[in-house]
C-alpha positions as CSV (number, residue, x, y, z in Angstrom):
1,X,51.6,-59.6,114.2
2,X,51.2,-61.3,117.9
3,X,53.4,-62.9,120.5
4,X,51.9,-64.9,122.7
5,X,52.6,-65.3,125.6
6,X,55.1,-62.0,125.3
7,X,56.8,-63.0,128.3
8,X,57.6,-66.6,127.7
9,X,58.3,-68.3,132.0
10,X,60.8,-71.0,132.5
11,X,57.3,-73.2,133.0
12,X,56.6,-72.2,129.5
13,X,57.2,-74.9,126.7
14,X,56.6,-73.1,123.3
15,X,55.3,-69.4,122.1
16,X,52.7,-68.8,119.4
17,X,53.6,-65.9,116.6
18,X,50.5,-65.4,114.8
19,X,49.5,-63.3,112.0
20,X,48.0,-62.9,108.5
21,X,49.4,-63.7,105.2
22,X,47.6,-61.6,102.1
23,X,48.4,-62.1,98.6
24,X,48.3,-58.5,96.9
25,X,50.6,-59.7,94.0
26,X,49.2,-61.1,90.6
27,X,46.9,-62.4,89.3
28,X,47.4,-66.4,89.9
29,X,47.5,-68.5,92.7
30,X,50.7,-69.4,94.8
31,X,52.4,-71.0,97.4
32,X,54.4,-69.3,100.1
33,X,56.6,-69.9,102.6
34,X,56.5,-68.0,106.2
35,X,59.6,-68.0,108.0
36,X,59.9,-67.0,112.0
37,X,62.9,-65.9,112.9
38,X,64.1,-64.6,116.4
39,X,67.3,-62.0,117.1
40,X,68.6,-62.0,120.3
41,X,69.3,-58.8,121.3
42,X,72.7,-58.4,123.2
43,X,72.5,-57.7,126.8
44,X,74.6,-59.2,130.0
45,X,73.2,-62.4,130.8
46,X,76.8,-64.1,130.1
47,X,75.7,-65.7,126.0
48,X,79.0,-66.5,124.9
49,X,78.2,-65.5,121.3
50,X,75.3,-65.3,119.2
51,X,73.4,-65.2,115.5
52,X,72.5,-61.6,114.3
53,X,69.1,-64.3,113.4
54,X,68.2,-67.7,113.8
55,X,65.0,-69.7,112.4
56,X,62.8,-71.0,114.4
57,X,59.6,-72.3,112.9
58,X,58.6,-72.0,109.2
59,X,55.0,-73.7,107.5
60,X,54.1,-74.0,103.4
61,X,50.5,-72.4,103.3
62,X,49.5,-73.5,99.8
63,X,47.5,-72.5,97.2
64,X,47.4,-68.4,98.0
65,X,44.1,-67.2,96.2
66,X,44.8,-63.7,94.6
67,X,42.9,-60.9,96.9
68,X,43.5,-63.6,100.3
69,X,43.8,-63.1,103.0
70,X,44.9,-65.9,105.6
71,X,45.9,-66.4,109.0
72,X,48.8,-68.4,110.1
73,X,50.0,-69.1,113.5
74,X,53.6,-71.4,114.5
75,X,53.7,-72.7,117.5
76,X,58.1,-72.3,118.2
77,X,59.2,-74.0,121.0
78,X,61.3,-72.9,123.9
79,X,64.5,-74.6,123.2
80,X,64.3,-72.4,119.9
81,X,65.9,-69.8,121.6
82,X,69.3,-72.2,122.8
83,X,72.3,-70.4,123.0
84,X,76.3,-70.8,124.1
85,X,77.1,-69.8,127.6
86,X,80.8,-68.5,127.9
87,X,81.0,-72.0,129.9
88,X,80.0,-74.3,126.4
89,X,76.8,-75.3,127.8
90,X,73.8,-74.8,125.5
91,X,70.8,-72.9,127.3
92,X,67.9,-70.8,127.0
93,X,69.0,-66.8,126.6
94,X,66.7,-65.2,128.8
95,X,66.5,-61.7,128.1
96,X,64.8,-60.1,124.7
97,X,64.2,-61.1,121.7
98,X,63.0,-59.4,118.0
99,X,60.8,-61.6,116.8
100,X,60.5,-61.2,113.1
101,X,58.0,-63.3,110.6
102,X,57.1,-62.8,106.7
103,X,58.7,-64.9,103.3
104,X,62.2,-64.4,104.3
105,X,65.4,-63.4,106.8
106,X,65.0,-60.0,108.0
107,X,67.7,-58.6,105.9
108,X,66.5,-60.5,103.2
109,X,65.1,-58.3,100.7
110,X,66.0,-60.3,97.8
111,X,63.2,-61.5,95.4
112,X,60.6,-59.4,97.6
113,X,60.9,-61.9,100.5
114,X,61.7,-60.5,103.6
115,X,60.7,-61.0,107.3
116,X,58.3,-57.0,108.0
117,X,56.8,-57.8,111.0
118,X,58.1,-57.3,114.0
119,X,57.6,-58.0,117.4
120,X,59.8,-58.7,121.2
121,X,59.5,-61.6,123.3
122,X,61.2,-61.4,127.1
123,X,62.4,-64.8,128.1
124,X,62.8,-65.2,131.4
125,X,65.8,-67.1,133.3
126,X,65.2,-70.5,134.9
127,X,65.8,-70.9,138.4
128,X,69.4,-71.5,139.3
129,X,69.6,-74.9,141.0
130,X,69.5,-74.9,144.3
């Protein structure tokens, strides 16, 4: 798994999460929904509250053949990292984010799903208005 760039500056509109999806089970072709989740790592930047994880992007891969390895890249807009400040203002939350990619949310192990690959993304704060 790769997150590029690993540090998101205020001038970056998006970042890309890349991985390889391997069809390692069964003898039939199948589809897979690849999902990217973000989990904000709490710090003292003034975020009022935040979800444990939030869906950032997804795509469906069709007709994956048994034994195949398919590269996938998902572009995630900066705006997907928006959380609410204590003052009730929605803003991109600066700091560390854990980024997950897989067939479901990180905590979902039902049906063999769940995001298993993890990386980090550092979001730099936006400049304060003068």
